[in-house]
C-alpha positions in Angstrom: 42.4 -26.8 -15.7 40.5 -23.5 -15.8 37.7 -25.1 -17.5 37.5 -27.9 -14.8 37.2 -25.4 -12.1 34.5 -23.4 -14.1 32.5 -26.6 -14.4 32.8 -27.5 -10.7 31.5 -23.9 -9.7 28.4 -24.4 -12.0 27.8 -27.9 -10.6 28.2 -26.6 -7.1 25.5 -24.0 -7.8 23.2 -26.5 -9.4 23.6 -28.8 -6.3 22.6 -25.9 -3.8 19.4 -25.5 -5.7 18.6 -29.0 -6.3 19.6 -31.0 -3.2 21.4 -29.2 -0.4 19.1 -28.9 2.7 17.0 -25.9 2.8 18.5 -24.5 5.9 22.1 -24.8 4.5 20.9 -23.7 1.0 19.3 -20.5 2.2 22.5 -19.3 4.0 24.6 -20.3 1.1 22.5 -18.3 -1.2 21.4 -15.4 1.0 24.4 -14.7 3.0 26.4 -13.3 0.0 23.5 -11.2 -1.1 22.8 -9.8 2.4 26.6 -8.9 2.7 26.3 -7.1 -0.6 23.2 -5.3 0.6 25.1 -4.2 3.9 27.7 -2.8 1.8 25.2 -1.2 -0.5 23.5 0.5 2.7 26.9 1.8 3.9 27.8 3.0 0.4 24.2 4.9 0.4 24.9 6.2 3.8 28.3 7.4 2.9 27.2 10.3 0.7 24.9 11.6 3.6 27.7 11.1 6.2 30.4 13.0 4.3 28.0 15.7 3.1 26.7 15.9 6.8 30.2 16.7 7.8 29.9 20.0 6.0 26.9 20.8 8.4 24.7 22.3 5.8 21.1 20.9 6.2 20.4 22.2 2.5 23.0 19.8 1.0 21.7 16.9 3.2 18.1 17.8 2.0 19.3 17.9 -1.6 20.7 14.4 -1.5 17.4 13.2 0.2 15.5 14.9 -2.7 17.6 13.1 -5.2 17.1 9.6 -3.7 13.7 8.9 -5.3 15.2 9.7 -8.7 18.2 7.3 -8.0 15.7 4.6 -7.2 13.6 5.2 -10.4 17.0 4.7 -12.3 17.5 1.4 -10.3 13.7 0.5 -11.1 14.2 0.3 -14.7 17.2 -2.1 -14.3 15.0 -4.0 -11.7 12.6 -4.9 -14.6 15.1 -7.2 -15.9 16.8 -8.1 -12.7 13.6 -9.6 -11.1 11.6 -10.3 -14.2 14.7 -12.0 -16.1 15.9 -13.7 -12.9 12.3 -15.2 -12.0 12.1 -16.7 -15.6 15.7 -18.0 -15.6 15.5 -19.8 -12.3 12.3 -21.5 -13.3 13.8 -22.6 -16.7 16.8 -23.9 -15.1 14.5 -25.8 -12.6 12.9 -27.4 -15.7 16.3 -28.1 -17.2 15.7 -25.8 -20.0 19.4 -24.2 -20.1 19.2 -22.9 -23.7 15.8 -21.0 -23.1 17.4 -19.7 -19.9 20.4 -18.4 -21.8 17.9 -16.8 -24.3 16.0 -15.1 -21.4 19.5 -13.9 -20.0 20.6 -12.4 -23.3 17.1 -10.6 -23.8 17.4 -9.2 -20.3 21.0 -7.9 -20.8 20.4 -6.2 -24.0 16.9 -4.8 -23.2 18.2 -3.4 -20.0 21.2 -1.6 -21.8 18.7 0.1 -24.3 16.1 1.1 -21.7 18.7 2.4 -19.1 20.3 4.5 -21.8 17.0 6.0 -22.8 16.3 6.8 -19.2 19.5 8.6 -18.9 18.8 10.8 -21.8 15.3 11.7 -20.7 16.5 12.5 -17.1 19.2 15.0 -18.6 16.5 16.8 -20.7 14.1 17.4 -17.8 16.4 17.6 -14.7 15.1 20.7 -13.1 11.4 19.8 -13.3 12.0 16.4 -11.9 13.8 17.9 -9.0 11.0 20.4 -8.5 8.5 17.5 -8.4 10.6 15.7 -5.8 10.3 18.6 -3.3 13.3 20.9 -4.1 13.0 24.5 -2.9 15.0 27.5 -3.7 17.4 26.7 -1.1 18.1 23.2 -2.2 17.4 23.1 -6.2 21.2 24.3 -6.9 22.7 21.5 -4.9 20.2 19.0 -6.4 21.2 19.9 -9.9 24.9 19.5 -9.2 24.1 16.1 -7.8 21.6 14.7 -10.2 23.3 15.8 -13.4 26.4 13.6 -12.8 24.1 10.8 -11.6 22.1 11.0 -14.9 25.3 10.8 -16.8 26.1 7.5 -14.9 22.5 6.1 -14.8 23.1 3.4 -17.7 25.8 2.0 -15.4 23.6 2.2 -12.4 20.6 0.5 -14.0 22.8 -2.3 -15.7 24.7 -2.9 -12.3 21.1 -3.6 -10.8 20.1 -5.8 -13.7 23.2 -8.0 -14.0 23.3 -8.6 -10.3 19.8 -10.2 -10.6 21.0 -12.4 -13.6 23.8 -13.8 -11.6 21.4 -14.4 -8.6 19.0 -16.3 -10.8 21.6 -19.0 -11.5 22.6 -19.1 -7.7 25.8 -17.2 -8.4 25.0 -15.0 -5.3 28.6 -14.9 -4.4 29.7 -13.5 -7.6 26.7 -11.0 -7.6 27.8 -9.9 -3.9 31.5 -9.4 -5.3 30.4 -7.0 -8.2 28.2 -5.0 -5.8 30.8 -4.9 -3.2 33.6 -3.8 -5.6 31.6 -0.8 -6.8 30.5 0.0 -3.2 33.8 0.0 -1.5 35.4 2.0 -4.2 32.5 4.6 -3.8 33.2 4.6 0.0 36.9 5.3 -0.5 36.4 8.0 -3.0 33.5 10.0 -1.3 35.7 11.7 1.4 38.3 12.5 -1.5 35.7 14.2 -4.0 33.5 15.8 -1.2 36.1 17.0 1.4 39.6 16.9 -0.2 38.8 18.1 -3.6 35.8 20.4 -2.0 33.3 19.2 -4.6 30.4 18.9 -2.2 27.3 17.1 -3.5 28.8 16.8 -7.1 31.8 14.8 -5.6 29.3 12.4 -4.0 27.8 11.8 -7.4 31.1 11.4 -9.2 32.2 8.7 -6.6 28.8 7.0 -6.9 29.0 6.9 -10.8 32.6 5.4 -10.8 31.7 2.7 -8.2 28.7 1.5 -10.4 31.0 1.5 -13.6 33.5 -0.8 -11.8 30.7 -3.1 -10.6 29.2 -3.4 -14.0 32.8 -4.1 -15.5 33.1 -7.0 -13.0 29.9 -8.6 -14.2 30.7 -8.2 -17.7 34.2 -9.9 -17.1 32.4 -12.7 -15.5 30.3 -13.5 -18.5 33.1 -12.9 -21.0 34.9 -15.6 -19.2 32.0 -17.9 -19.6 31.8 -18.7 -15.8 27.8 -18.7 -15.7 25.5 -21.4 -16.3 23.7 -19.2 -18.7 25.0 -16.9 -21.4 24.1 -13.3 -22.2 25.8 -13.3 -25.6 24.1 -11.5 -28.3 23.8 -14.6 -30.4 21.1 -15.6 -28.0 19.1 -12.5 -28.4 15.9 -12.7 -30.4 12.5 -10.9 -30.2 10.8 -13.7 -28.6 7.4 -12.4 -27.7 6.8 -15.0 -25.0 10.0 -14.4 -23.2 9.3 -10.6 -23.2 6.0 -11.3 -21.8 7.3 -13.5 -19.0 10.0 -11.1 -18.2 7.7 -8.1 -18.2 4.7 -9.7 -16.2 6.9 -9.9 -13.2 9.6 -7.3 -13.9 7.2 -4.5 -14.6 5.1 -5.0 -11.3 8.5 -5.2 -9.4 9.7 -2.0 -11.1 6.3 -0.2 -10.6 6.8 -1.0 -6.8 10.2 0.6 -6.7 8.8 3.6 -9.0 6.0 4.0 -6.4 8.5 3.8 -3.6 10.3 6.6 -5.0 7.2 8.7 -5.6 6.2 7.9 -2.0 9.5 9.3 -1.1 9.1 12.4 -3.3 5.5 13.0 -1.9 7.0 12.6 1.6 9.7 15.1 0.8 6.9 17.5 -0.5 4.9 17.1 2.8 8.2 17.3 4.7 9.2 20.6 2.9 5.8 22.0 3.8 7.0 21.6 7.5 10.5 22.9 6.8 13.7 21.9 4.9 15.0 20.6 8.4 12.2 18.0 8.4 13.4 17.1 4.8 17.0 16.7 6.0 15.8 14.7 9.2 13.5 12.3 7.3 16.2 11.7 4.7 18.7 10.8 7.4 16.2 8.5 9.1 15.4 6.7 5.8 19.0 6.1 5.2 19.4 4.5 8.8 16.2 2.4 8.6 17.5 1.1 5.1 19.9 -1.1 6.9 17.0 -3.4 8.0 15.0 -3.0 4.8 18.0 -3.8 2.5 19.2 -6.7 4.6 15.8 -8.2 4.5 15.5 -7.7 0.7 19.0 -9.3 0.5 17.8 -12.3 2.4 14.7 -12.6 0.2 16.7 -12.1 -3.1 19.2 -14.7 -2.0 16.3 -17.1 -1.6 14.8 -16.1 -5.0 16.5 -18.8 -7.2 15.9 -21.6 -4.6 12.3 -20.6 -4.5 12.0 -20.3 -8.3 13.9 -23.5 -9.0 11.8 -25.5 -6.4 8.6 -24.2 -8.0 9.9 -25.0 -11.6 10.9 -28.6 -10.4 7.6 -28.9 -8.5 9.3 -29.6 -5.2 6.5 -27.8 -3.2 7.8 -29.3 0.2 11.1 -27.5 -0.5 9.5 -24.4 -1.5 7.3 -24.1 1.6 10.2 -24.8 3.9 12.3 -22.0 2.3 9.5 -19.4 2.7 9.0 -20.4 6.3 12.7 -20.3 7.3 13.5 -17.0 5.5 10.4 -15.4 7.3 11.6 -16.5 10.6 15.1 -15.3 10.0 13.9 -11.8 8.6 11.6 -11.2 11.4 14.1 -12.0 14.1 16.7 -9.8 12.3 14.3 -6.8 11.8 13.2 -7.0 15.5 16.8 -6.9 16.5 17.3 -3.8 14.4 14.2 -2.0 15.8 15.5 -2.5 19.3 19.0 -1.0 18.4 17.4 1.9 16.6 15.2 2.8 19.7 18.1 2.4 22.2 20.4 4.5 20.3 18.3 6.8 18.2 20.1 10.2 19.1 23.4 8.5 18.5 22.2 7.3 15.0 21.3 10.7 13.9 24.3 12.4 15.2 26.5 10.3 13.2 25.2 12.0 10.1 24.8 15.5 11.1 25.4 17.8 14.1 22.4 20.0 14.0 20.3 20.2 17.0 17.0 20.9 15.1 17.6 18.2 12.7 18.6 15.6 15.5 15.6 16.5 17.6 13.3 15.9 14.6 15.3 12.7 13.4 14.8 11.1 16.7 11.0 11.6 16.6 10.7 10.1 13.2 13.0 7.0 13.8 11.4 6.1 17.0 7.8 5.7 15.4 9.2 4.2 12.2 10.6 1.1 14.2 7.0 0.3 15.3 6.4 -1.7 12.1 10.0 -2.8 11.5 9.6 -6.4 12.7 7.0 -7.0 9.9 9.4 -6.4 7.1 10.7 -10.0 7.1 7.2 -11.3 6.1 6.4 -8.5 3.6 9.8 -8.7 1.7 10.0 -12.6 1.7 6.4 -12.9 0.4 6.8 -10.1 -2.2 10.1 -11.9 -3.6 8.4 -15.2 -3.5 5.4 -14.1 -5.7 8.0 -12.8 -8.1 10.1 -16.0 -8.0 7.0 -18.1 -8.9 5.8 -15.8 -11.6 2.6 -14.8 -9.9 1.8 -11.7 -11.8 -1.3 -10.6 -10.0 -0.3 -11.0 -6.4 3.2 -9.6 -7.3 1.6 -6.5 -8.8 -0.8 -6.1 -5.9 1.9 -6.1 -3.2 4.2 -3.9 -5.4 1.4 -1.5 -5.4 0.5 -2.1 -1.8 3.0 -0.6 0.3 3.4 2.8 -1.6 0.5 3.4 -3.9 -2.4 1.7 -2.0 -1.4 2.6 1.5 1.7 4.9 2.1 0.7 7.8 -0.4 -2.9 7.9 0.8 -1.8 7.7 4.5 0.5 10.7 4.0 -2.2 12.8 2.4 -4.8 12.0 5.1 -2.6 11.6 8.1 -0.5 14.8 7.5 -3.9 16.8 6.8 -5.5 15.6 10.0 -2.6 15.5 12.5 0.2 17.5 11.1 3.8 16.3 11.6 2.7 13.6 13.9 0.5 12.2 11.2 3.4 12.5 8.7 5.6 10.3 10.7 3.1 7.5 11.4 2.1 7.2 7.8 4.8 4.5 6.8 4.3 2.3 9.8 0.6 2.3 9.0 1.3 1.3 5.5 3.7 -1.5 6.6 0.9 -3.0 8.8 -1.6 -3.1 5.9 0.8 -4.4 3.4 2.0 -7.4 5.6 -1.6 -8.2 6.2 -2.4 -8.0 2.4 0.8 -10.1 1.7 -0.2 -12.9 4.2 -3.7 -12.9 2.9 -2.7 -13.4 -0.8 -0.1 -16.0 0.3 -2.7 -18.3 2.0 -5.2 -17.7 -1.0 -2.3 -18.8 -3.4 -1.6 -21.9 -1.5 -5.3 -23.0 -1.3 -5.7 -22.3 -5.0 -2.6 -24.1 -6.0 -3.5 -27.0 -3.6 0.1 -27.1 -2.2 0.0 -30.3 0.1 0.2 -29.8 3.8 3.2 -31.3 5.5 1.1 -34.4 6.7 0.4 -35.2 3.1 3.9 -34.7 2.1 5.2 -36.9 4.8 2.6 -39.7 3.7 3.7 -39.3 0.1 7.3 -39.8 1.1 6.7 -42.9 3.1 4.4 -44.5 0.4 
């Protein structure tokens, strides 16, 4: 009986990828991922929210300074979450289930080794890392208390990221959502206990986050141990296959570089913000957490569509691929435009949720109202970025991953802040978003022309013939 249910679940996921109407398939795949991302956003905000209740801007700044490091930990898991998922979904589209399982096993065991190494290196160089990220004498102590515990738990943080991607690759977005939600909800429940009741401050926030990630990781392991997946991550499928490693790395590394550059961009932003004051660091950190609601939901939408895009490309169903891209971009743009309006209308209220400090609130309102200028563009940017990763387009994926942070944001921070001070600092990210969106669209239309993907008229003629 149990086996029959398992087979039905696998067949349902295959049906979604193969034949369900695109509009329904997008929501079937993307909605669970978006819900999971929303919970992730709430859980990311929870640390800042409860630390903010202590009304110490230095503690809030310490959390903000540690955020780039947290993202780097996730970036190493993301190598295998994105690279492995892209390869697996394309292999499944071609009907190569055994090779897909081999790619899954290589992704899992490689991610475990890499994330453990990152944890060890981070613990050895914790203070220099914090100083690089913009810590001052007022925030370094809090930063060390927070980051020491985060580094101990970093293998679980990175592995939860990697395994969530592997589940999404085979269309198991609901199960991916459950694992992320289980860890995130537990973290939300534990934060007030460790931070306020046990009076552990920033260290309590780190303990709650680590426990949450361990629980999420455990759920994913149980899913595969019960053999509910289309693919397997069993060690018996692991081999040092150079071709599979190359396929994973050619997409996973550019995606990871994008996250690492994002974290470096945040670190550089913290350095420039600290040059103005620790209050600016705190305000900018709060705004980034607020804005992450739109960003993460947009990423969730795009990642939910990833298996559908990869599968359609592998099966050479280009009409299905193009329709998925178009509909995902429309949904993402409408959603982000709505968030932009809400953030502008209630900017002061949003900042006050996290900290009741007059200076930080005033600075945060200014930053948030400028940041939303480019928010409607995120739908285009995120969907096309994930699309290139799904299709295994290494060059385009790398360029866009480098674009937002390395090519545009960091240079804009340096130039704008030098020329226009604080006002230049807050306009740097919107400028980077405009440039990255233009670049993404240019690369997409170049790819479509180069691939000679048929137009809608040609596809209609082919169907009627």
